[in-house]
MIZAKE-438576 format. One record per residue: residue number from 0; residue in one letter; x, y, z of N, C-alpha, C in turn. Coordinates in steps of 0.001 Angstrom, whole numbers, plus 500000, padded with zeros to 6 digits. Layout:
<pts>
PT  NUM  a  X  Y  Z  X  Y  Z  X  Y  Z
...
</pts>
This chain:
<pts>
PT  0  x  497643  495820  482048  499085  495892  481723  499630  497353  481793
PT  1  x  500910  497500  481969  501497  498843  481934  501615  499322  480581
PT  2  x  501107  500585  480340  501053  501130  478954  502444  501858  478686
PT  3  x  502538  502412  477455  503785  502983  477097  504147  504266  477843
PT  4  x  503115  504986  478248  503400  506183  479066  503952  505764  480461
PT  5  x  503344  504755  481045  503848  504273  482327  505281  503693  482181
PT  6  x  505542  502992  481159  506916  502428  480978  507934  503480  480816
PT  7  x  507607  504528  480052  508554  505644  479817  508813  506396  481085
PT  8  x  507811  506565  481861  507912  507320  483105  508808  506585  484067
PT  9  x  508562  505190  484204  509282  504354  485103  510798  504273  484614
PT  10  x  510965  504199  483333  512313  504047  482735  513167  505295  483081
PT  11  x  512545  506420  483133  513276  507642  483501  513650  507604  484927
PT  12  x  512679  507108  485795  512955  507095  487235  514034  506064  487536
PT  13  x  514168  504998  486767  515053  503916  487146  516349  503940  486336
PT  14  x  516553  505036  485501  517682  505064  484614  519059  504856  485321
PT  15  x  519217  505557  486491  520422  505491  487275  520609  504102  487842
PT  16  x  519495  503490  488318  519495  502205  488883  519991  501131  487932
PT  17  x  519381  501150  486695  519833  500195  485727  521210  500291  485274
PT  18  x  521772  501560  485350  523145  501754  484898  524161  500989  485781
PT  19  x  523762  500618  486977  524655  499942  487892  525085  498580  487378
PT  20  x  524277  497910  486567  524622  496681  486000  524965  495524  486965
PT  21  x  524092  495493  487991  524299  494449  489088  523819  493081  488813
PT  22  x  523231  492910  487627  522598  491572  487362  523575  490527  486686
PT  23  x  524670  491086  486114  525516  490174  485326  526163  489036  486101
PT  24  x  526445  489284  487295  527252  488233  488145  526343  487220  488810
PT  25  x  524959  487372  488691  524158  486485  489415  523972  485145  488708
PT  26  x  524028  484094  489526  523952  482719  489035  522421  482279  488894
PT  27  x  522065  481670  487742  520698  481233  487459  520282  480105  488424
PT  28  x  519022  480159  488768  518486  479031  489614  518688  479146  491062
PT  29  x  519432  480206  491546  519728  480398  492967  519128  481765  493379
PT  30  x  518320  481831  494436  517813  483134  494888  518988  484122  495094
PT  31  x  518677  485339  494642  519731  486355  494712  520265  486581  496142
PT  32  x  519308  486498  497129  519758  486832  498478  520680  485771  499102
PT  33  x  520860  484596  498354  521736  483572  498794  523111  483643  498141
PT  34  x  523234  484439  497115  524452  484520  496282  525435  485525  496893
PT  35  x  526722  485222  496766  527731  486140  497117  528259  486724  495821
PT  36  x  528171  488043  495695  528604  488672  494469  530067  489205  494670
PT  37  x  530634  489625  493559  532003  490208  493654  531957  491494  494366
PT  38  x  533128  491909  494849  533157  493101  495678  532702  494323  494920
PT  39  x  532838  494332  493665  532428  495504  492933  530974  495615  492739
PT  40  x  530258  494478  492987  528803  494473  492813  528160  494662  494163
PT  41  x  528835  494766  495282  528288  494893  496605  528424  496234  497209
PT  42  x  527557  496484  498208  527761  497731  499027  529018  497637  499842
PT  43  x  529570  498775  500286  530649  498739  501178  530252  498198  502533
PT  44  x  530705  497038  502870  530358  496412  504150  531350  496615  505221
PT  45  x  532316  497440  505070  533426  497656  505956  532933  498096  507376
PT  46  x  531747  498698  507421  531254  499252  508694  530194  498347  509333
PT  47  x  529906  497269  508726  528891  496347  509272  529398  494947  509431
PT  48  x  528699  494227  510262  529100  492821  510496  528650  492001  509307
PT  49  x  529553  491217  508619  529211  490451  507426  528268  489373  507796
PT  50  x  527499  488953  506766  526626  487795  506963  527431  486570  507202
PT  51  x  526828  485578  507954  527480  484348  508344  527312  483356  507078
PT  52  x  528145  483468  506111  528079  482704  504896  528376  481162  505149
PT  53  x  529157  480909  506153  529604  479479  506427  528332  478688  506836
PT  54  x  527412  479369  507533  526228  478635  507993  525020  478809  507034
PT  55  x  525254  479478  505935  524208  479700  504950  522919  480289  505656
PT  56  x  523142  481438  506325  522186  481985  507174  520765  482103  506584
PT  57  x  520685  482448  505314  519425  482770  504691  518911  481645  503751
PT  58  x  519607  480526  503686  519254  479457  502661  517823  478872  502905
PT  59  x  517340  478948  504064  516044  478405  504358  514926  479514  504485
PT  60  x  515398  480782  504317  514449  481901  504278  514147  482253  502772
PT  61  x  513011  481751  502364  512643  481993  500949  511311  482815  500944
PT  62  x  511426  484121  500892  510295  485024  500958  509463  484986  499714
PT  63  x  508189  485021  499856  507259  485083  498763  506464  486367  498698
PT  64  x  506566  487160  499801  505788  488382  499945  506710  489517  500337
PT  65  x  506638  490617  499655  507333  491851  500073  506288  492821  500553
PT  66  x  506637  493628  501594  505758  494591  502205  506473  495900  502121
PT  67  x  505909  496912  501520  506553  498228  501445  505710  499287  502141
PT  68  x  506436  500171  502856  505719  501238  503546  506510  502567  503245
PT  69  x  505815  503683  503412  506459  504892  503069  506783  505775  504339
PT  70  x  506052  505690  505373  506240  506515  506603  506785  505652  507714
PT  71  x  507418  506272  508648  507902  505531  509802  506848  504923  510653
PT  72  x  505643  505617  510811  504585  505036  511550  504034  503825  510883
PT  73  x  504003  503832  509560  503471  502640  508760  504429  501445  508967
PT  74  x  505724  501744  508916  506800  500725  509137  506643  500087  510476
PT  75  x  506507  500915  511438  506346  500367  512889  505131  499583  513020
PT  76  x  504025  500090  512446  502742  499322  512598  502871  497943  511947
PT  77  x  503465  497883  510811  503643  496572  510127  504520  495665  510849
PT  78  x  505511  496261  511459  506496  495440  512312  505742  494700  513428
PT  79  x  504741  495523  514023  503967  494911  515191  503198  493649  514695
PT  80  x  502825  493596  513458  501936  492536  512964  502680  491226  512686
PT  81  x  504002  491232  512670  504731  490025  512347  504560  488996  513401
PT  82  x  504658  487686  513065  504557  486602  514078  505468  486766  515186
PT  83  x  506675  487313  514961  507722  487494  515931  508496  488741  515506
PT  84  x  509343  489332  516390  510096  490524  516076  510936  490291  514849
PT  85  x  510923  491174  513840  511702  490975  512615  513153  490988  512834
PT  86  x  513850  490315  511896  515297  490278  511903  515854  491048  510855
PT  87  x  516887  491817  511133  517536  492701  510157  518325  491767  509111
PT  88  x  518172  492130  507907  518919  491430  506829  520250  491996  506584
PT  89  x  521303  491232  506685  522610  491844  506429  523356  491002  505362
PT  90  x  522604  490449  504405  523229  489684  503356  523605  490629  502189
PT  91  x  523916  490053  501039  524385  490786  499907  523283  491702  499263
PT  92  x  523639  492850  498917  522775  493789  498237  523485  494430  497079
PT  93  x  522805  494740  495986  523412  495398  494790  524056  496678  495198
PT  94  x  525098  497109  494473  525687  498404  494696  524711  499568  494629
PT  95  x  524687  500442  495597  523825  501552  495536  522422  501319  496163
PT  96  x  522265  500126  496705  520986  499783  497369  520966  500182  498802
PT  97  x  520341  501273  499259  520403  501667  500638  519328  501073  501492
PT  98  x  518482  500243  500941  517367  499739  501643  517784  498867  502805
PT  99  x  517013  498965  503942  517239  498251  505144  516081  497204  505256
PT  100  x  516370  495983  504871  515311  495021  504829  515177  494271  506161
PT  101  x  513916  494007  506577  513631  493220  507740  512947  491935  507306
PT  102  x  513375  490828  507906  512800  489512  507564  511843  489036  508739
PT  103  x  510780  488420  508310  509844  487890  509318  508788  487005  508775
PT  104  x  507861  486655  509529  506663  485784  509108  505371  486320  509446
PT  105  x  504389  486097  508600  502994  486349  508893  502202  485137  508549
PT  106  x  501594  484529  509579  500887  483271  509297  501800  482194  508817
PT  107  x  503015  482205  509157  503962  481200  508775  504615  481493  507431
PT  108  x  504149  482468  506730  504731  482909  505385  505944  483768  505562
PT  109  x  506984  483553  504815  508157  484386  504840  507805  485745  504140
PT  110  x  508164  486794  504812  507959  488109  504272  509136  489043  504468
PT  111  x  509331  490024  503593  510365  490974  503755  509723  492387  503843
PT  112  x  510102  493076  504847  509553  494461  505097  510644  495498  504736
PT  113  x  510212  496554  504027  511129  497618  503698  510369  498956  503674
PT  114  x  511108  499999  504052  510587  501329  504062  511051  502109  502826
PT  115  x  510233  502902  502119  510722  503634  501053  511739  504637  501319
PT  116  x  511555  505344  502453  512619  506323  502829  512640  507476  501877
PT  117  x  513816  507918  501477  513981  509056  500527  513877  508669  499137
PT  118  x  513841  507390  498816  513804  506926  497418  512285  506997  496923
PT  119  x  512096  506807  495641  510716  506736  495179  510282  505269  495307
PT  120  x  509007  505023  495310  508475  503710  495592  508875  502774  494492
PT  121  x  508914  503102  493273  509176  502272  492063  510656  501711  492281
PT  122  x  511579  502591  492652  512937  502166  492751  513104  501202  493952
PT  123  x  512437  501493  495055  512483  500640  496165  511993  499279  495917
PT  124  x  510903  499198  495166  510322  497896  494794  511230  497072  493852
PT  125  x  511816  497753  492942  512728  497111  492018  513902  496534  492726
PT  126  x  514488  497318  493690  515607  496847  494508  515158  495681  495362
PT  127  x  514004  495778  495923  513440  494638  496758  513377  493356  495920
PT  128  x  512857  493468  494735  512661  492254  493939  514007  491797  493326
PT  129  x  514932  492649  493232  516269  492292  492819  516989  491442  493854
PT  130  x  516859  491916  495056  517531  491108  496187  516834  489829  496479
PT  131  x  515546  489903  496526  514709  488699  496899  513806  488355  495673
PT  132  x  514455  487670  494734  513673  487390  493481  512640  486286  493635
PT  133  x  512570  485588  494870  511563  484672  495045  510217  485297  495478
PT  134  x  510227  486572  495736  509007  487325  496093  508038  487302  494821
PT  135  x  506743  487013  495018  505814  487094  493883  504686  488053  494096
PT  136  x  504550  488504  495308  503473  489524  495647  504078  490670  496447
PT  137  x  503908  491890  496025  504320  493054  496763  503125  493743  497266
PT  138  x  503088  493975  498623  501965  494747  499293  502567  496169  499535
PT  139  x  501706  497175  499103  502043  498519  499593  500946  498777  500667
PT  140  x  501530  499107  501877  500661  499243  503021  500970  500614  503722
PT  141  x  499912  501362  503980  500102  502696  504540  498854  503489  504627
PT  142  x  498981  504795  504578  497830  505618  504825  497434  506301  503505
PT  143  x  496246  506857  503495  495653  507501  502269  494675  508557  502739
PT  144  x  494329  509428  501855  493171  510357  502026  491905  509647  501468
PT  145  x  490855  509767  502292  489645  509135  501895  488691  510097  501334
PT  146  x  487748  509621  500572  486684  510445  499892  485284  510259  500614
PT  147  x  484922  511235  501367  483619  511083  502117  482496  511247  501031
PT  148  x  481350  510615  501460  480140  510841  500579  478945  511132  501484
PT  149  x  478823  512406  501823  477727  512853  502737  476359  512524  502325
PT  150  x  476200  512259  501064  474835  511962  500472  474648  510409  500418
PT  151  x  475538  509615  500964  475412  508169  500989  474023  507756  501805
PT  152  x  473292  506962  501179  472111  506441  501729  472285  504936  501949
PT  153  x  472324  504619  503313  472551  503207  503680  471416  502277  503188
PT  154  x  470250  502666  503372  469052  501828  502844  469131  501537  501369
PT  155  x  469417  502577  500591  469557  502396  499181  470731  501358  498878
PT  156  x  471839  501577  499549  472973  500710  499312  472727  499274  499634
PT  157  x  471882  499000  500708  471546  497678  501020  470580  497014  500116
PT  158  x  469754  497806  499379  468641  497266  498587  469047  497076  497069
PT  159  x  470181  497666  496688  470598  497529  495292  471883  496739  495145
PT  160  x  471998  496213  493892  473259  495452  493603  474171  496318  492806
PT  161  x  473711  497525  492402  474508  498468  491657  475559  499070  492615
PT  162  x  476680  499520  491990  477762  500098  492855  477338  501526  493306
PT  163  x  477390  501698  494568  477181  503062  495200  478446  503413  495999
PT  164  x  479018  504553  495662  480218  504997  496270  479993  505142  497842
PT  165  x  480751  504450  498639  480533  504426  500091  480905  505740  500738
PT  166  x  480525  505928  501973  480984  507054  502763  482200  506606  503533
PT  167  x  483333  507170  503155  484616  506730  503734  485018  507739  504871
PT  168  x  485314  507224  506030  485614  508037  507183  487099  507776  507651
PT  169  x  487607  508715  508415  488888  508525  509010  488836  507250  509938
PT  170  x  489896  506486  509862  489921  505296  510619  489400  504089  509837
PT  171  x  488786  504369  508663  488404  503194  507844  489636  502629  507041
PT  172  x  489410  501602  506331  490492  501018  505496  490009  500928  504065
PT  173  x  490966  501116  503105  490623  500920  501659  491566  499807  501106
PT  174  x  490944  498832  500451  491697  497786  499738  491515  498037  498266
PT  175  x  492554  498345  497556  492448  498644  496057  491798  497449  495375
PT  176  x  490704  497672  494668  489975  496524  494163  489110  497057  492996
PT  177  x  489075  496307  491871  488203  496784  490725  486756  496627  491132
PT  178  x  485940  497565  490712  484496  497553  491091  483726  496907  489907
PT  179  x  484415  496530  488814  483794  495698  487768  484796  494849  487185
PT  180  x  484419  493817  486560  485348  492799  485975  486205  493552  484979
PT  181  x  487471  493235  485017  488525  493737  484154  488658  495314  484273
PT  182  x  488135  495892  485315  488181  497325  485510  489497  497653  486241
PT  183  x  489818  498953  486295  491041  499379  486987  490906  499269  488500
PT  184  x  492044  499044  489157  491984  499112  490640  492473  500504  491112
PT  185  x  492987  501285  490229  493249  502673  490553  493517  503457  489311
PT  186  x  493405  504772  489355  493695  505632  488261  494894  506540  488579
PT  187  x  495632  506890  487572  496775  507826  487766  496321  509154  487199
PT  188  x  496612  510211  487935  496247  511589  487460  497307  512549  487645
PT  189  x  497344  513720  486982  498308  514827  487168  497565  515974  487920
PT  190  x  497975  516025  489194  497350  516991  490093  497341  518444  489537
PT  191  x  498575  518801  489054  498697  520191  488542  497811  520475  487389
PT  192  x  497652  519483  486452  496805  519676  485280  495352  519796  485721
PT  193  x  494925  518920  486684  493567  518958  487134  493222  520260  487849
PT  194  x  494222  520843  488524  493963  522156  489185  493642  523185  488204
PT  195  x  494361  523218  487003  494074  524198  485971  492867  523913  485153
PT  196  x  492441  522712  485139  491343  522295  484335  490034  521882  485065
PT  197  x  490015  522320  486441  488903  521819  487263  487616  522307  486837
PT  198  x  487547  523454  486229  486270  523972  485744  485901  523671  484328
PT  199  x  486801  522911  483722  486612  522604  482296  485630  521420  482086
PT  200  x  484968  521532  481027  484088  520374  480631  484862  519113  480303
PT  201  x  486156  519351  480025  487002  518220  479629  487860  517652  480789
PT  202  x  487297  517902  482005  487999  517470  483212  488446  516011  483116
PT  203  x  487598  515144  482715  487955  513678  482690  489066  513326  481796
PT  204  x  489205  514156  480716  490264  513852  479773  491636  514139  480403
PT  205  x  491770  514859  481491  493049  515188  482099  493466  514137  483141
PT  206  x  492677  513062  483290  493177  511986  483988  494162  511241  483090
PT  207  x  495355  511016  483596  496472  510507  482737  496065  509190  482109
PT  208  x  495917  508156  482871  495487  506845  482387  495099  505996  483512
PT  209  x  494395  504917  483174  494020  503965  484172  495000  502764  484149
PT  210  x  495200  502221  485346  496150  501054  485372  495292  499805  485459
PT  211  x  495464  498976  484535  494811  497655  484610  495938  496711  485191
PT  212  x  496114  496835  486427  497267  496211  487009  497087  494724  487399
PT  213  x  498171  494067  487559  498119  492610  487945  497999  492419  489446
PT  214  x  496789  492732  490009  496567  492319  491410  496790  490818  491405
PT  215  x  497648  490363  492263  497941  488901  492304  496672  488118  492602
PT  216  x  496400  487079  491799  495140  486320  491973  494959  485717  493349
PT  217  x  496062  485262  493972  495982  484747  495355  495641  485842  496382
PT  218  x  496295  486966  496231  495904  488054  497053  494560  488536  496877
PT  219  x  494097  488587  495645  492781  488960  495289  491746  488083  495885
PT  220  x  492058  486812  495833  491127  485780  496360  491091  485951  497925
PT  221  x  492197  486199  498574  492217  486415  499997  491420  487718  500387
PT  222  x  491561  488695  499505  490793  489988  499752  489257  489712  499637
PT  223  x  488868  488814  498749  487486  488481  498629  486947  487817  499942
PT  224  x  487823  486993  500547  487462  486347  501778  487138  487430  502840
PT  225  x  488069  488443  502874  487907  489485  503786  486661  490277  503523
PT  226  x  486366  490537  502202  485145  491268  501873  483865  490560  502388
PT  227  x  483886  489201  502465  482726  488466  502835  482552  488348  504324
PT  228  x  483519  488819  505127  483460  488770  506594  482696  489896  507185
PT  229  x  481491  489729  507622  480636  490823  508212  481208  491434  509480
PT  230  x  482090  490720  510138  482669  491158  511398  484142  491613  511264
PT  231  x  484496  492042  510018  485942  492334  509860  486407  493451  510697
PT  232  x  485583  494484  510949  486029  495609  511760  486443  495072  513161
PT  233  x  485619  494316  513799  485957  493731  515188  487093  492760  515074
PT  234  x  487194  492023  513963  488332  491103  513734  489671  491898  513752
PT  235  x  489707  492932  513065  490935  493852  513054  491245  494375  514390
PT  236  x  490269  494837  515140  490506  495273  516536  491103  494216  517432
PT  237  x  490472  492976  517257  491009  491824  518099  492399  491557  517670
PT  238  x  492722  491607  516414  494118  491308  515964  495069  492303  516510
PT  239  x  494685  493522  516600  495591  494640  517113  495789  494401  518561
PT  240  x  494737  494048  519298  494844  493863  520766  495762  492671  521007
PT  241  x  495688  491620  520166  496525  490464  520319  498006  490724  520036
PT  242  x  498325  491550  519026  499687  491668  518522  500473  492816  519169
PT  243  x  499751  493808  519738  500433  494964  520205  500317  495192  521718
PT  244  x  501367  495613  522351  501366  495835  523738  500510  497090  524037
PT  245  x  499992  497210  525233  499134  498316  525722  499921  499623  525447
PT  246  x  501214  499598  525738  502057  500778  525626  502046  501321  524120
PT  247  x  502317  500455  523235  502281  500801  521833  500849  501175  521291
PT  248  x  499874  500496  521836  498529  500898  521431  498245  502267  521880
PT  249  x  498819  502718  522966  498608  504171  523346  499200  505133  522348
PT  250  x  500371  504677  521818  501026  505594  520882  500292  505576  519490
PT  251  x  499493  504517  519183  498769  504393  517981  497276  504475  518153
PT  252  x  496847  505096  519236  495440  505074  519621  494621  505841  518673
PT  253  x  493328  505527  518714  492304  506198  517765  491984  507533  518349
PT  254  x  492055  508620  517501  491616  509890  517970  490125  509942  518214
PT  255  x  489563  510878  518926  488163  510895  519226  487361  511345  517978
PT  256  x  486085  511064  518122  485081  511480  516982  485146  512965  516777
PT  257  x  485457  513719  517834  485504  515193  517658  486601  515715  516704
PT  258  x  487539  514726  516347  488567  515008  515426  488261  514405  514008
PT  259  x  487024  514035  513772  486610  513505  512485  485379  514306  511997
PT  260  x  485734  515604  511600  484776  516552  511160  484937  516847  509656
PT  261  x  483830  516811  508926  483854  517101  507518  483896  518588  507309
PT  262  x  484633  519080  506277  484650  520455  505953  483416  521021  505395
PT  263  x  483310  522304  505401  482132  522919  504803  480808  522759  505563
PT  264  x  480893  522323  506773  479765  522179  507617  478936  520943  507286
PT  265  x  479448  520048  506545  478727  518869  506130  478767  517833  507247
PT  266  x  477754  516936  507307  477624  516015  508310  477835  514560  507857
PT  267  x  478285  513740  508654  478476  512278  508324  477027  511735  508196
PT  268  x  476792  510900  507151  475472  510283  507076  475278  509202  508175
PT  269  x  474025  508939  508493  473785  507970  509538  473873  506561  508897
PT  270  x  474615  505668  509536  474695  504315  509071  474409  503292  510171
PT  271  x  473171  503137  510640  472891  502355  511809  473116  500851  511621
PT  272  x  472998  500441  510397  473058  498954  510055  474543  498436  509702
PT  273  x  475232  499382  509007  476514  498949  508483  477761  499582  509120
PT  274  x  477556  500348  510192  478659  500950  510848  478444  500967  512324
PT  275  x  479375  500492  513128  479306  500534  514606  480262  501590  515112
PT  276  x  479843  502366  516039  480737  503468  516592  482057  502916  516998
PT  277  x  483093  503613  516483  484472  503325  516861  485090  502062  516216
PT  278  x  484260  501401  515304  484703  500217  514649  484945  500526  513188
PT  279  x  486186  500216  512647  486497  500571  511313  485682  499751  510248
PT  280  x  485464  500389  509084  484838  499718  507957  485985  499573  506940
PT  281  x  485823  498422  506196  486864  498130  505123  486131  498290  503828
PT  282  x  486662  499189  502992  486028  499427  501657  486877  498874  500602
PT  283  x  486273  498398  499498  486985  497820  498416  486625  498663  497193
PT  284  x  487632  499254  496534  487284  500076  495454  488525  500738  494829
PT  285  x  488333  501766  494066  489322  502456  493244  490029  503489  493982
PT  286  x  491362  503531  493977  492131  504556  494501  492771  505432  493384
PT  287  x  493095  506658  493631  493732  507509  492663  495179  507789  493112
PT  288  x  496088  507752  492193  497565  507855  492489  498152  508973  491708
PT  289  x  498952  509823  492394  499730  510902  491752  501021  511034  492503
PT  290  x  501868  511975  491969  503229  512183  492618  503168  513455  493495
PT  291  x  501974  513950  493818  501820  515086  494719  500572  514831  495547
PT  292  x  500504  515543  496676  499434  515296  497642  498184  516010  497236
PT  293  x  497091  515303  497355  495705  515803  497014  495260  516724  498152
PT  294  x  495078  518038  497985  494575  518912  499035  493423  519820  498589
PT  295  x  492603  519237  497821  491402  520060  497318  490171  519231  497332
PT  296  x  489215  519640  498113  487906  519028  498202  487209  519017  496838
PT  297  x  487396  520175  496182  486647  520367  494865  487213  519310  493828
PT  298  x  488543  519258  493726  489075  518345  492796  488883  516877  493177
PT  299  x  488985  516658  494481  488741  515289  495053  487335  514828  494668
PT  300  x  486383  515643  494849  485006  515210  494553  484740  515067  492992
PT  301  x  485332  515902  492219  485223  515786  490778  485758  514515  490317
PT  302  x  487010  514130  490791  487669  512971  490395  486900  511662  490882
PT  303  x  486343  511819  492103  485600  510770  492689  484332  510489  491882
PT  304  x  483706  511563  491442  482521  511399  490594  482810  510871  489202
PT  305  x  483985  511270  488649  484288  510813  487282  484780  509459  487155
PT  306  x  485474  508922  488304  486059  507595  488164  485740  506739  489405
PT  307  x  484804  507090  490210  484336  506220  491367  485426  506132  492360
PT  308  x  486355  507049  492459  487513  506990  493306  487072  507169  494841
PT  309  x  487668  506324  495754  487328  506453  497177  488540  506762  497991
PT  310  x  489712  506850  497411  490876  507231  498173  492010  507787  497319
PT  311  x  492915  508532  497921  494060  509204  497197  495330  508858  497972
PT  312  x  496346  508555  497158  497647  508297  497718  498729  508582  496708
PT  313  x  500071  508302  496996  501140  508785  496163  502101  507667  495694
PT  314  x  501947  506431  496077  502904  505424  495806  502403  504280  494840
PT  315  x  501137  504041  494878  500611  502827  494170  501056  502726  492742
PT  316  x  501056  503905  491979  501366  503906  490613  502752  503421  490385
PT  317  x  503681  503840  491172  505083  503479  491084  505320  501955  491397
PT  318  x  504614  501538  492445  504637  500109  492808  504145  499241  491727
PT  319  x  502989  499641  491150  502384  498823  490121  503310  498742  488884
PT  320  x  503873  499862  488507  504853  499862  487405  506044  498958  487644
PT  321  x  506613  499057  488851  507819  498268  489140  507472  496767  489234
PT  322  x  506387  496406  489836  505984  494982  489870  505685  494452  488484
PT  323  x  505133  495261  487670  504838  494814  486265  506165  494528  485539
PT  324  x  507057  495416  485623  508354  495166  484950  509128  494022  485573
PT  325  x  508953  493706  486826  509600  492612  487569  508796  491371  487486
PT  326  x  507697  491366  486756  506811  490236  486588  506367  489696  487953
PT  327  x  505923  490624  488814  505337  490294  490128  503920  490787  490188
PT  328  x  503187  490284  491190  501862  490762  491381  501902  491757  492550
PT  329  x  500751  492446  492781  500751  493498  493864  499377  493506  494513
PT  330  x  499375  494200  495647  498147  494516  496376  498409  495766  497223
PT  331  x  497270  496535  497345  497395  497891  498002  496370  497956  499184
PT  332  x  496899  498288  500373  496031  498382  501535  496291  499730  502258
PT  333  x  495269  500561  502357  495492  501805  502945  494493  502190  504101
PT  334  x  495029  502770  505186  494199  503266  506205  493967  504757  505943
PT  335  x  492737  505199  506298  492289  506531  505967  492666  507459  507092
PT  336  x  493515  508434  506830  493994  509366  507831  493457  510815  507743
PT  337  x  492867  511133  506555  492359  512538  506365  491396  512480  505158
PT  338  x  490879  513607  504750  489890  513634  503653  490375  514318  502378
PT  339  x  491765  514273  502248  492375  514745  500991  491877  516193  500616
PT  340  x  491672  516983  501624  491216  518363  501394  492116  519424  502027
PT  341  x  491720  520687  502001  492520  521730  502556  492816  521624  504103
PT  342  x  491995  520818  504755  492096  520654  506217  492836  519490  506625
PT  343  x  493570  518735  505724  494224  517491  506074  495307  517796  507085
PT  344  x  495476  516815  508014  496580  516906  509025  497016  515459  509293
PT  345  x  497893  515314  510286  498607  514040  510517  498056  513295  511764
PT  346  x  497047  513825  512446  496626  513266  513751  496140  511841  513683
PT  347  x  495583  511465  512525  495067  510094  512336  496068  509175  511728
PT  348  x  497258  509584  511370  498201  508751  510640  498564  507492  511410
PT  349  x  498948  507523  512699  499385  506422  513480  498215  505315  513491
PT  350  x  497038  505713  513867  495968  504757  513940  495586  504211  512600
PT  351  x  495619  505039  511507  495330  504562  510208  496338  503610  509685
PT  352  x  497635  503792  510104  498702  502949  509798  498477  501552  510366
PT  353  x  498087  501569  511627  497834  500297  512356  496710  499488  511757
PT  354  x  495658  500114  511348  494513  499447  510736  494954  498869  509360
PT  355  x  495679  499651  508577  496140  499149  507302  497043  497911  507525
PT  356  x  497947  497989  508457  498774  496836  508813  498064  495613  509218
PT  357  x  497032  495823  510073  496189  494620  510494  495428  494079  509271
PT  358  x  494914  494918  508426  494176  494435  507260  495046  493623  506319
PT  359  x  496257  494256  506061  497249  493490  505216  497645  492161  505826
PT  360  x  497782  492137  507144  498141  490907  507830  497021  489875  507689
PT  361  x  495760  490269  507722  494659  489406  507559  494659  488787  506160
PT  362  x  494850  489617  505135  494899  489157  503809  496063  488176  503511
PT  363  x  497220  488573  504051  498427  487727  503814  498221  486343  504454
PT  364  x  497670  486412  505694  497405  485024  506389  496468  484193  505647
PT  365  x  495525  484770  504862  494511  484032  504170  495014  483502  502834
PT  366  x  496094  484000  502350  496573  483583  501085  496909  482098  501028
PT  367  x  496306  481438  500076  496494  479981  500019  497675  479626  499179
</pts>
């Protein structure tokens, strides 16, 4: 559950949003996106074509899943994965909501896609759930920095039931997942404090807090199905080939192995049994979330050792806080585009976005 520190932080972020008072005119028992609010509660629609209220355009569109992305390449990649091209939503939105929602289906399930843009993730999710209150699961889908483990021993990992931190490479996928019962799916940390305390014996105490978040049980069950699929890497590639045109695949193509080099002269461990060349691996484990970018191999490795972290990103904490307040569940899927170190760049972002989108699509389609 969200602790007092998390609630206070989110309350500060959403203060302006809640001041708008857009909830008072909503009618109980009717999805928000079907309701027509008063002029004072709506955005200025003078410059757009109004929704066709006479035909109740959205009355049969009852979304249960929201999908949030942060970057344009993530948004495009997720759009490719919908059953058909998404439709722009032009219905009623609360005053001050700049989000541009896209409506579509995945595996026959109604979904709403939105990009964070210039807002913070927590505010975007609160607005999403305010407009579409039938949503019960919010997916955060995008890229992340992975944590390599050059000392990873494949033989040891195959022979033991104990958790061994995997070797995460560019082009792999991370699904946020507790590595022990009732454990956290990610930890929140303060990057600035860790920089100043990196050499301290009290390093672990500077991790802000762990989130014991409500990963939605149905999404978690679908993720378990994914985890048990030994051919998931090839399945994702097949899904991409099916959903995306050759032209767009070129724009989101995989960089060469010569662009997947570890810093400090370290080498990737050999994984002859569990990794096929050019095929992504999907990892299930703990991600670390902060409001600033991780760019330090030293801090990355210390945090990974302290909390079994396998990936770093910047939005999960806000999404978890917002879904908790909105009484929704969540799930996080990230494609690995760099190693969260001093040499990070953007060359792998499009391909990593595409793999994250394909993985999220697989999980959503499997939700019962």
